[in-house]
N, C-alpha and C positions, 0 to 999 in steps of 0.2 A: 750783607757781605758774605755771611756764612752760607746762605742759600745759594748765592752765585758761585761760590767756590765748589759746593757740592755738585751743582749742575755742570760746571766746567770739568770736574773729575769724571762724572758719568759720561759726558759727551766725548771726552778723550778716550775712555775705554771703548765706547761704541765705535769710534773712528778706527781704532787699532783693530778691533774685531772685524769690521767691514773690510778693511784693507787686507787682513790675513786671509779672509774667505775669498776675496777677489783674486788673490795670487796663487790659489791652490793648484791650478793647472800648469802654470808656467814658471813658478819660482818658489821651490820648496824652502830654500834657505830664508828668503824674506818672509814667507808664510810663518815659519817657526819663530823667527825673531819677533815678528809683530804679535803673534799669539802669546808668546812667553812674556813680552813686555806688558801686554794687556792683563795677563794673570798677575804679574808682580804688582801692577798698579791697583788692580781690583782688590788684592789682598791687603795692600798697604792702606787703601781707603775704604776697606770693607765696612767700617763703622759708620760711614756716611753715604754709602752707595745702596741702591735698592738690592735686596738679596737676589732677585732674579737676574740682575746683571752680573753678579759674581758667579752664579751658576752658569750663565751664558759664556763667561770668559773661560771657565774650566772646560766647558763643553767644546768650544771652538779650539782651544789648545789641545784637548784630547784628540779631536778630529784631525788637527794638523799633524800630530805625532803619528796617528794611524796612517794618514796619507804618505808620510815619510817612511813608513815601514817600521817605526819604533813602537812595536805593539805593547810591550810590557809597560813602558812609560805612558802610553795612551790609556792602558787599563787603569793605572793609578790615578791619572788625571780625571778620568770619567767616574771612577769610584769617589773621588773627592767631590765632583759635581753632584753625584747622587746623594751624598751625605749632607749636603747643604739644604737649608730651608728654601722653598720657592712657592710663591702664591700664584704665579702666572702659569696656567696650564700649558701654554705654548713652549715655555722653557723646559718643562718636563717631557713633553712629547718630542721635542727636538733632541733632547738627551737620549730618549728611547731609540730614535732613529740612528743616532751616531753610535750608540752602543751596539745596535744590531749590525751596523756595517763592520765594526771591529770584530764581532763574533763571527760574521761571515768570512772576513779576511783570515781568521784563525781557525776556520773549519768547524765552528760550533753552530751548525746550521739550525738545530732545533731551538737553541736559545735565541738566535737571531730572529727566527720566525715568531717566537713568543713576544719579543720586544715589539716587533712591527704590528702584530695583531693587537696588542694593547694600545699602540698609537692609533691604529685604525679605529678602534672602538671609541677612543677619546675624540677623534676628529668627527666621527659620525654623530656622537652625542652633541657636539658643538655645532653641527650643521655646516662644517667646513669641507665642502665637496672637493675643492682644489687640493687642499692638504691631504685629504683622504686618498684622492687619485694618485698623488705623488707617492704616498706610502704603499699603496697597492703595487705600484711600479717597483719600488724597492723590494717588496715581498716577492715579486716575480723574479727579480734578479737573484734573490736568495734561493728560491726553489730551483732555478736553472743551475746555479752553481752546485746545489745539493744533488743534482741529477734527476729531479722530479719535474720533467718537462710538462706533463699534463697540468699539474698545479701551477706551474709558471705561466702557462698559456691562459689559464682561468684568471690568474691574478692580473695579467696584462689587460685582458678583456674587461675585467672589473674596473681597472683604471681608466680605460678609454670610455667606458659607459658613463663614468662620472664627469668626464670633460665635456662641458657644454659648448655652445656656439661661441661663447665669449672667452673660451680657454686660450691661453697663449699658444702661439705656433710652436714654441720650444717644448712646451709640455706634451703636446700631441706628437711632435716629432721624436722626442726621446722615448716615449712609451711605444710608439710605432716601431722605432728602431729595434727595441728589445723584443717586441712581438715577432718581428721578422727573424731575428736571431733564433728564437725558440722554434719557430715553424721550420726553418732550414735545418736546425739540429734534429728535429723530429722527422725530417724527410717529407714534410707536407709542402712540396714545392709549388703545386697549383694554388694552394691557399696562400702561400707566401707571395706569389705573383699577383693574386687578387688584392691582397693587403697592400702591396706596394703601389698598385694602381690607385687605390683609394687614398693613399697617403701623399701621392705626388703633388696635389695642389698645396698641401702644407709645406712640403719640402721646398717648393719653388719660392716660398716666402721667408725662408730661413735667412737670417743676417749673420749668424755666427759661423766663421770659417771652421771652427772645431766641429760643430754639429753637422755642418755640410759635409765635412770629410768623413764623419762616421756614417752618414747616409750613403755616400758613394762607396765606402768600404763594404757596407752590408749589401749594396747592389752588386758589387764585385763577387762577393761570396755566393749570392744567389745565382749569378751567371755561371760561376764555376761549378756549382752543384748541378746546374742544367747542362753542363758541358758546352756552354757558349764561351769558349776560351778567348776569342778576340774581344768580345764585349766585356768580359771580366778584366782583360788587360787594360782597356780604356778606363773602366771605372776605378781600377786600382791606381792608375796614373793620376786621375783626378783627385782621388783621396790623398795621394802622396803630395801632390802640388799644394793642396790646402793645408795639410797637417804639418808639412815641413816648414811652413812659415811661422809656426808657433814655437817659441823657444822652449827647449827642454820638454818636449812632448813625451809623456811616458809611454804612449802607445806606438810611437814611431818604430821601435825595434821589431815589434810583432808585425806591423804592417809591412815593413821591408822583408821580413822573413816569408810572409805569405806571398809577396810579389815574386821573390826568388823561387819559391816552390812552383808558382804558376809558370815561370819561365822555363824551369826544368821540365815541367809537364808538357809544355808546348814544343820544346825542342825534341822530345821523345815521341811526339804525336805525328804519325805520317800524314794524317789529314786533319786539319783544324775543323772543329765542329762549327757549323753555321747555325744561327738562330732559327728555331722552328717557327712556322707560321701557326699562330693559335687559331682555334676554331671560332667561327663567328657565333 
């Protein structure tokens, strides 16, 4: 009876954490409610739960607070997680990744890079190529936000190099999306077009509307950089059609802003640029 009760408590905490994580893009209020409920239950039952699960609860709650922009509370929650004992290395590396994201959000890029480098070392030691690839992608995002585009590009390439033939379409698509963003920002438009051509087979297999929207958005930015304004307009409209179906999409205001800027540019352009014919 005692063992069954403990298992039920642990399962309930896991269900709350999974639900909180699943709602992170579309419902911040539910995400916070679920994660705070998980933390309260984990603390109440801490004497009968695996320590790693208590660490996970505080980590997910800290991440939820970070996503909601409540950075000081997120810091306290993640410090609580870091102070707890944990035997599972995945609990510790996940905490490192979330703390890195918080540091990146608050402009502490050097600290974020240190957390991610430590996580990469741990995944490499464990032989977990998929997790290491994901963390290289996060490191690339950190470097790009830091303004270090060359290191961002190297990080994205390291991530792609680790993704084998059995890697998920989503993993390749997300890293490829970020690589394209860095190449466009660096002004390496020919390289960006080549990368996009290589990634197209993966993009056609995406099932997530959110990720498909981000792909079209990046395609629009590349077309805009190439001064292919009509093509950029079409890609922007596709991105908007996909992203606007998602409730409370946090990226939608930025997307609409970029679409408005394109419309202003097109209205002031006496001749709309036509796509150039690439060399054979």
